[in-house]
N, C-alpha and C positions, 0 to 999 in steps of 0.2 A: 337459312333458306329464304330467298327473296320471294315475297308475295306482294300483292297489290296493296295490302294494308301496312306493311312495314318498310316499303321502299318509296323513294322519290326520284323523279327524273332530274338528273343534274345537268344534262346537256343534250340537245337535239340539233342536228345539223347535217349538212351535205359534204363537208370537207373531210376527207380521209386523213389528211395530215393533222388537222386539229384533233380529230378523234383519237389518233394514235398518240398524240402529245398528251392529251388528257389521261389516257390510260397509263402512260409511262409515269406521269405524276402520281396518280393513285397507287400504282405499284410501288413506287419508291417510298411512299409514306404508309404502306401496308393497309390501305383502306380497301375493303372488299367492294366489288362492283360487279354488275352484270351489264351486258350490252345487247342491243337488238339491232339488226340490219334489215331494212325493208326495201324491197324492189318495187317501186310504184308501177313500172310498166308490166310487171308480172302479175298484177292483181287481176282477179277474174271480174268480168263485167258482162254477165248474162251469157253470151255465147262464146266463151274463150277469154283469153287475156286481153288487156288493153293494147299491148304491142301487136298481138295477132289480129285484132279487129281494126286498128287504126294505123299500125306501123309506128316506127320510132323516128320518122323524119321530123326535124325541128326540135327534138328533145336533146338537151345538152347531156352528154355522157357523164359529166361530173355531178349532175343532179338526178341521176337514175337511182342512186342508193341513198337512203336516209338512215343516219346513224343515231342511236339513242344510248346514253349511258345512265344507269340507274345505280343509286347507292342506298344504304340503309338510312332511315330517317335520322337515327342517332348520329350518323357521320356526315349528314348533308351540309351543315354549317361549315365544318372544317374543310370539306371538299370544295365547297363553293369559294371559300377564301383562297384555297390553293390555286384554283384555276382563274 
């Protein structure tokens, strides 16, 4: 089970293609991982979401989602080498 104490962030970025490429590499080497997807425009800021309060004009759609891949600390060095 992944927890804050036994996992480490391997990669954080906005490119979905790179995100999927890294996941494929980890799958092929049987390295367990967990991923998180964050929508920055959907975050709450007082009276609703950022998108609801300010709109999404000027925001690039490819930077709307941030992807993070976590691996166990024991597998971090091997996974870092592979990517």
